[in-house]
matplotlib code that plots the C-alpha trace (Angstrom):
import matplotlib.pyplot as plt

x = [0.0, 1.6, -1.1, 0.6, 4.1, 5.8, 7.0, 8.6, 10.7, 11.8, 12.9, 14.6, 16.5, 17.6, 18.7, 20.4, 22.3, 23.3, 23.4, 26.4, 25.3, 21.9, 23.6, 25.9, 23.0, 20.8, 22.9, 26.6, 27.3, 27.0, 30.0, 32.2, 32.0, 30.9, 33.6, 32.5, 34.3, 32.2, 28.7, 26.7, 23.1, 21.1, 18.2, 14.8, 13.3, 9.7, 7.7, 4.2, 1.9, 0.6, -2.5, -3.7, -2.0, -0.5, 3.0, 5.3, 8.7, 11.5, 12.7, 16.4, 18.9, 22.6, 25.2, 28.1, 31.2, 32.3, 35.5, 38.5, 36.4, 35.5, 31.9, 29.0, 25.6, 22.6, 21.1, 17.4, 15.7, 11.9, 10.5, 6.8, 4.7, 1.6, 0.6, -0.5, -2.1, 0.2, 3.2, 5.3, 4.3, 5.2, 8.7, 9.1, 8.1, 10.6, 13.2, 12.4, 12.5, 15.7, 17.3, 16.2, 17.5, 20.8, 21.7, 23.3, 22.7, 20.1, 20.0, 16.3, 15.4, 12.1, 11.8, 8.2, 7.5, 3.8, 2.5, 0.0, -0.6, 2.0, 1.8, 5.1, 5.3, 5.6, 9.2, 8.8, 6.7, 6.0, 4.4, 3.7, 1.8, 0.9, 3.7, 6.2, 7.7, 8.1, 9.4, 10.4, 11.6, 12.8, 13.7, 15.1, 12.6, 13.1, 9.7, 10.1, 7.1, 8.7, 11.9, 12.4, 13.9, 15.8, 18.0, 19.3, 20.1, 23.8, 24.3, 26.6, 24.7, 22.7, 20.2, 19.5, 19.0, 16.4, 14.6, 14.1, 11.3, 9.4, 10.0, 7.7, 7.1, 4.6, 2.5, 4.0, 7.5, 7.2, 8.8, 11.7, 12.3, 12.4, 15.0, 17.1, 17.0, 18.4, 20.9, 22.3, 22.2, 24.4, 27.0, 27.5, 29.0, 27.6, 27.8, 24.9, 23.1, 23.1, 22.1, 19.1, 18.0, 17.9, 16.5, 13.7, 13.0, 12.7, 10.5, 8.2, 7.4, 7.5, 5.3, 4.4, 1.3, 1.5, 1.6, 4.2, 6.3, 6.5, 7.7, 10.2, 11.6, 12.0, 13.8, 16.2, 17.0, 18.5, 21.1, 24.7, 25.3, 27.1, 24.5, 21.6, 23.0, 23.4, 19.9, 18.4, 20.0, 18.1, 14.8, 15.2, 15.8, 12.5, 10.7, 12.0, 11.1, 7.6, 7.2, 8.2, 5.8, 3.0, 3.7, 3.7, 0.3, -1.1, 0.1, -1.4, -4.7, -4.8, -4.0, -6.9, -9.2, -8.1, -8.5, -11.9, -13.1, -11.4, -10.4, -6.9, -4.5, -1.3, 1.9, 3.6, 0.8, 0.9, 4.7, 4.1, 1.6, 3.8, 6.6, 4.6, 5.3, 2.9, 1.4, 0.4, -0.9, -3.2, -4.5, -5.2, -7.1, -9.5, -9.7, -10.2, -13.9, -14.3, -12.4, -14.4, -11.9, -8.2, -7.8, -9.2, -6.6, -3.8, -4.9, -4.9, -1.4, -0.2, -1.3, 0.4]
y = [0.0, 3.2, 5.8, 8.0, 7.8, 11.0, 9.4, 12.5, 13.1, 9.5, 9.3, 12.7, 12.0, 8.6, 9.7, 12.9, 11.0, 8.2, 10.1, 8.4, 5.0, 5.6, 6.4, 3.5, 1.1, 2.2, 4.2, 3.1, 4.3, 7.9, 7.3, 6.9, 10.6, 12.1, 13.7, 12.2, 15.0, 17.7, 17.0, 19.9, 19.4, 22.5, 24.0, 22.8, 24.8, 26.0, 26.5, 28.0, 26.6, 29.9, 28.3, 26.4, 28.5, 25.5, 25.5, 22.5, 21.9, 19.7, 16.9, 16.8, 18.5, 17.9, 20.0, 17.8, 18.2, 16.1, 14.2, 16.2, 19.0, 22.5, 21.9, 20.9, 19.2, 18.7, 15.4, 16.0, 13.2, 13.1, 10.6, 9.9, 7.9, 8.1, 7.6, 11.0, 12.0, 14.0, 13.5, 13.1, 16.7, 18.0, 16.4, 18.2, 21.5, 20.9, 20.2, 23.3, 25.6, 24.1, 24.5, 28.1, 28.9, 27.0, 26.7, 23.3, 19.8, 17.9, 14.2, 13.6, 10.6, 9.5, 6.9, 5.6, 4.0, 3.3, -0.2, 0.0, 0.2, -2.3, -1.3, 0.0, 3.7, 6.2, 7.5, 10.3, 13.3, 13.9, 16.5, 15.2, 16.2, 13.9, 15.3, 16.6, 15.4, 18.6, 17.1, 13.9, 14.4, 11.3, 10.6, 7.6, 5.6, 3.4, 1.7, -0.2, -2.4, -3.7, -4.8, -8.1, -7.7, -11.0, -9.4, -7.0, -9.4, -9.4, -5.8, -4.2, -0.9, 0.9, 2.1, -1.5, -2.4, 0.3, 0.1, -3.7, -2.9, -1.1, -3.5, -6.2, -8.4, -11.2, -10.9, -14.1, -12.9, -9.7, -11.1, -12.6, -9.4, -7.4, -9.8, -9.7, -5.9, -5.8, -8.6, -6.6, -3.4, -4.8, -6.1, -2.5, -1.3, 2.2, 4.9, 4.9, 7.8, 6.2, 2.9, 4.5, 6.3, 3.1, 0.9, 3.5, 3.5, -0.3, -0.4, 2.3, 0.3, -3.2, -2.9, -6.5, -7.9, -10.4, -13.5, -11.9, -10.9, -14.6, -15.5, -12.6, -14.0, -17.4, -15.7, -14.0, -17.4, -18.5, -15.7, -16.3, -15.4, -12.0, -10.8, -11.9, -10.0, -6.8, -7.1, -7.8, -4.5, -2.7, -4.5, -3.8, -0.1, -0.2, -1.6, 1.1, 3.8, 2.2, 2.3, 6.0, 6.8, 5.0, 7.0, 10.2, 9.3, 8.6, 12.0, 13.7, 11.9, 13.1, 16.6, 16.6, 15.3, 17.9, 20.8, 19.5, 19.1, 22.1, 24.4, 25.4, 25.1, 27.1, 25.8, 25.2, 22.9, 21.0, 20.6, 19.1, 16.6, 15.6, 14.9, 12.3, 8.6, 6.5, 4.8, 8.2, 9.3, 6.3, 7.2, 10.7, 9.4, 7.7, 10.7, 13.4, 12.7, 13.5, 16.8, 20.0, 22.8, 23.4, 23.9, 20.4, 19.1, 21.0, 19.6, 16.1, 16.5, 17.9, 14.8, 12.2]
z = [0.0, -1.2, -1.0, 1.5, 0.0, -1.2, -4.5, -5.9, -2.8, -2.5, -6.1, -6.3, -3.1, -4.4, -7.8, -6.6, -3.9, -6.3, -9.6, -11.1, -9.9, -11.5, -14.8, -14.5, -13.9, -16.8, -19.2, -18.9, -22.4, -21.1, -18.8, -21.9, -22.6, -19.2, -17.0, -13.6, -11.7, -13.4, -12.1, -10.8, -9.8, -10.7, -8.9, -10.2, -13.0, -12.7, -15.9, -16.3, -18.9, -20.3, -21.8, -18.7, -16.0, -14.4, -13.0, -13.5, -12.0, -13.3, -11.1, -11.6, -13.9, -13.9, -15.7, -16.8, -19.0, -21.9, -21.2, -22.4, -23.8, -22.5, -23.5, -21.2, -21.6, -19.4, -18.1, -17.4, -15.3, -14.6, -12.1, -12.8, -10.4, -12.5, -16.1, -17.5, -20.8, -23.1, -20.9, -24.0, -25.0, -21.5, -21.9, -25.2, -23.6, -20.7, -23.4, -25.4, -22.3, -21.0, -24.4, -24.5, -21.1, -21.1, -24.8, -24.1, -25.4, -23.3, -22.6, -21.4, -19.3, -17.7, -15.0, -14.7, -11.3, -11.5, -11.1, -13.9, -16.8, -18.0, -21.6, -23.0, -22.3, -25.2, -25.6, -28.1, -29.2, -32.9, -35.1, -38.6, -41.7, -44.5, -46.6, -43.9, -40.6, -38.6, -35.4, -33.7, -30.1, -28.3, -24.7, -22.8, -20.7, -17.7, -17.0, -13.8, -14.2, -17.4, -15.6, -13.8, -10.4, -10.8, -13.5, -10.9, -8.0, -8.5, -9.6, -7.0, -7.2, -4.5, -7.1, -8.0, -4.4, -4.0, -7.4, -7.3, -4.8, -7.6, -10.5, -11.9, -8.8, -8.4, -5.2, -3.9, -4.4, -2.3, 0.9, -1.1, -3.0, 0.2, 1.6, -1.6, -1.7, 1.8, 1.2, -1.8, 0.3, 3.1, 0.7, -0.6, 2.7, 2.4, 5.1, 7.6, 6.0, 2.6, 4.1, 5.8, 2.6, 0.6, 3.4, 3.9, 0.2, 0.2, 3.3, 1.8, -1.3, 0.2, 3.3, 4.2, 5.8, 8.7, 6.4, 4.2, 7.3, 8.3, 4.8, 5.0, 8.2, 6.5, 3.6, 6.1, 7.6, 4.3, 4.3, 5.4, 9.0, 8.4, 5.9, 8.2, 11.1, 9.2, 7.6, 11.1, 12.3, 9.5, 10.3, 14.1, 13.2, 11.1, 14.1, 16.4, 13.9, 13.6, 17.4, 17.4, 14.6, 16.6, 19.7, 17.7, 16.2, 19.7, 20.8, 17.7, 18.4, 22.0, 21.0, 18.5, 21.2, 23.7, 21.2, 20.2, 23.8, 25.5, 22.7, 21.6, 24.5, 25.2, 23.5, 26.8, 27.9, 24.6, 25.0, 28.4, 27.1, 24.2, 26.6, 28.5, 28.3, 26.1, 29.2, 30.6, 27.1, 27.0, 30.5, 29.4, 26.4, 28.8, 31.2, 28.6, 28.3, 32.1, 31.9, 31.2, 31.2, 30.6, 34.4, 34.9, 32.4, 34.2, 37.6, 36.2, 34.8, 38.1, 39.9, 37.7]

ax = plt.figure().add_subplot(projection="3d")
ax.plot(x, y, z, "-o")
ax.set_aspect("equal")
plt.show()
């Protein structure tokens, strides 16, 4: 279930952090002419559709240099979590406006992360007449639901570890894929911040139900000892974070109940309530219905 996931943020953070690894995984031919020491990630560009009045912003733009040359080009990457009508036209408009602003060659890439449809995505925009081809604009496409996760199992690449979680996965394979994503991740020996970024990405897209969790634990049992220990550290971290999120949700709920019953309270009192242990929060959740005023609330807190 991914309805509350900030897809744009997750993909932008992943690709910007592991930009070269992303290129190496999907477009290794670019590395033959890209100076890897020249990469500059540019601020997002915001464009206004003058006809509809809508504003669109690009996802990721990198300015890079050709190897051994003084000239530069742009790599423009869009991450799309949904299938949109006329997206190919929008990609062309991005291209045209980036070309107008920077006057540099542009290498356009789209990564489609939606689960459906599974039809092959369009990779070009054309304007033709019966007697004349005016335009054929093409862009590179990575369509994750067309990729088999098994093809990436042995790729020593952090982007592979993350994106396997969004590839074409049979429902029965979800626990195995999660275990394999984590197995690959721990073999990469990344620093803690990067490990957390990717493990969080994996957990966001492969949230397992209780039955799947049992199968996931069985899959972990098949890992070699060292890998299993490191994966279990990640899983334990997830559990701790989940508990923390649960406590915060409990506190958010009690604050909504208090504000609804007693009206908006002072920030100092809210801070006092949010600092309470979960056990006391649960007691307050039961008592709140018997409290009539903010003074009653303060008196109750003073007695605990």
